[in-house]
C-alpha positions, 0 to 999 in steps of 0.5 A: 738195043734190039727192037722187040719182034712183034711179028711173033705175035702173029704166028704163035698161038701160045707164048713161052717165057723163061724166068730165071729167079735167083735168091740168096740161097737157091735159084730156079728156072720157071716157064711161063705160058701166055695165050693172050688171056690166060697165064700158067707156069711151072718150074723146070729146074732148081739149083743151089746158090751158095756163098764161097768163103775164100781167104776171109772173103765171101763171094758168089760163084757167078760162073757156077750160076751161069752153068745152072742157067745153061742147064735151064736153057737146055731143059727148055730145048729138050722139051721142044719149047720155043721161047719168046724171051728170057728174063733174070731177077735176083736179090739186090745190091751185089755186083761184079766188076768188068774190065775194059775188054769185057773180062769178068774180074772174078766172083762178085763179093756177097752182101754177107761179107763182113768187110762192110761192117761200120762202112756207112758210119765211116762214109758219113764221117769222111764223105757225106753226112747221113741226112744228105745221103738219104736226101739224095737217094731215099734208101735206108742205110744198111751196111751192105748197100752197094755204095758202102761196098764200093767205098770199102773196096776202094779203101782196101785197094781191092784189085778187081775195082782198081782194074774195073771199067764198069760194074754190073749188078747181078741180073745184068751180070748174068744177062751179060754172060748170056748175051755179051751185052751190058746194061744197067736195069733200073729197079735193081740199080735203085737198091744201090744207094747211088741212084737219085729216085727223083731224077732217076739218074745216078748221083755222081756226087756220091761216087766222087765222095767215095773216090770213084769215077763217074763212068763206073756205072752204065746209063740206066735201062728200064724194065721191058727192053730187049738187051740182045739175044743168046750168044752164038755159042749158047744158041748152038750149045743149048739148042734154043737158037737166038732167043732174046733176053729182056730186062725184067724188073731185075730186083726180085721184090720189084718183080713180085710187086708187079704181080700183086693182084690189086685192082686199084692203087689203094693197097699195101703189099707184104712180100713175106718170106725170111724177110718181110717187105711191107710197102706201097706203090707210089708215083713219086718217092717219099723223102721226108724227115719222117721217112728218114727217121723211120728208116723207110726206103724208096726203090724203083718199080715198073713204069717209073713207080716207087716202091716205098717200103720197110724191111721187117725181119720175117720168118727168120725167127721161126727158121732159126727156132726150127733149126734149134729144135731139129738139132734137139731131135724135134723135127716139125713139118710146116703144117705141124708148126701151124697146128701147134700155134693154133693149139697154143692159144693166144700168146701172153708175150710179144717181141719186136722182130726187128730187135737187133738181138734177134738178127743172128743170135746163137740161140733164137729161143734164148734171145726171145726168152731174154727179151720177154724177161727184160720186158716183164712178160711171161717166157714161152714154155713150149715150142708151140708157145714160141711159134705162137709168140712169133706169129703174133709178134709179126702180126703186131709189127705189120700193124705198126709199120702199116700205121706208119705207112698210112701216115706218110702217103697221100692215099688211103690204104684199103687192103693188104696183099700178102705175096710170096711163100708166107702167103700160104700161112693161113694162121698168120694171115688171120692174125695179120688181118685182125691186127691191121684191121683191113682185108688181107688178100693172100697170094700168089706165092710165086709172085716173083717168077710171075712178075718176071714172065709177065714183064716179058709178055709186056715187052713182047707187046702182049699186055699193055701195062702193070694194071693189065698184068695184075688183072691177068694174075688175079684171074689166073691164080687162086687168092684167099681173103681174110677179113679183120 
């Protein structure tokens, strides 16, 4: 690892950080600027991230993503920007295989690949029971967790696994492509269901149970470490020179939670988008029978914290309804959607957004209608009533999960911070405040990229800790508070 060059602090008046923020459908490069007091940011480039289907398998085109990262680097150089550092965050669980000579062994499998269907149950039956896996990892069981991807790949004699010396999770794989240096960043690794949240080490017992070597994973690296600099080729090709690449909180939700503008620990967060992730930040993991039965998860955060959270189906319900309506010739803008819900009046019906029948139905409206009929509730009669039903159902689900959280942590939750794209939905924020009975603070909507950039600022010695980062966010971005 390279030491952080704090001499830069003495010769630069403003520090520029490049965040690569990659989601499962698109990615972008975002430039953050920090003068030691104020922080601002702007988007430089945006690019698609699509799943490649080939011979019945689903892959991420990591080589295409690499070209997109290079374009972001070139854009910085073209604008005359001198970067302090670069950081990468992505979604969780997925990884690529790397050979002993450093060769990347093809495209990484995507978490939507159906090869892991039923894999957890097979693992529990043939290797270790479900309760033991949760005790060792504190991670909720999902088909696509890295443990089950590896288990299935081993079972199927997947050639890249057979030839692999190591695996690299997605942020680490991309930083390897930029620097030639391999690391395993803690927050991203924590999503794998291979990491023990108490010891903060990988559970080799799980690897052995899956028939895998103990050496498949690198030792863990904390956020805020300089991995290396851009390779000689990239430094020359992009015109940026030997810029350091830093481990940020590589899991996008970990970066987002870092940017929650909270003033004290007594808060819950709701990262709101297609998925809603509701949780709290704790100093130690919560590994109880209650958390196991309610399928809560313990993922890694900055400065050794734990993100104790629950995955909730979020705006997916609305997105799927809008797709149906657009096909039928009814194309609503987002402001139209909010206005429709407001005009519809209180919904007489609600559904559980996490009902398995709503995971990927052929018709979302028909699935919602069927659940309403089954539970003796009125079926929505218009598009506006469907929107209102969805918003109120989400608010009710947030209340249920927040009540569960309150019963499992040792401190009072006094405020709910909503971050991400959903923080801009003022109507849903009002419903949520009313449902949970707590103040709801909305914003910032760009929390992930902000957390990425300010983690780099911390690595450069410009900020002290996560609480200083949160004070900077609270000062630099507008927030709106909704009272119950």
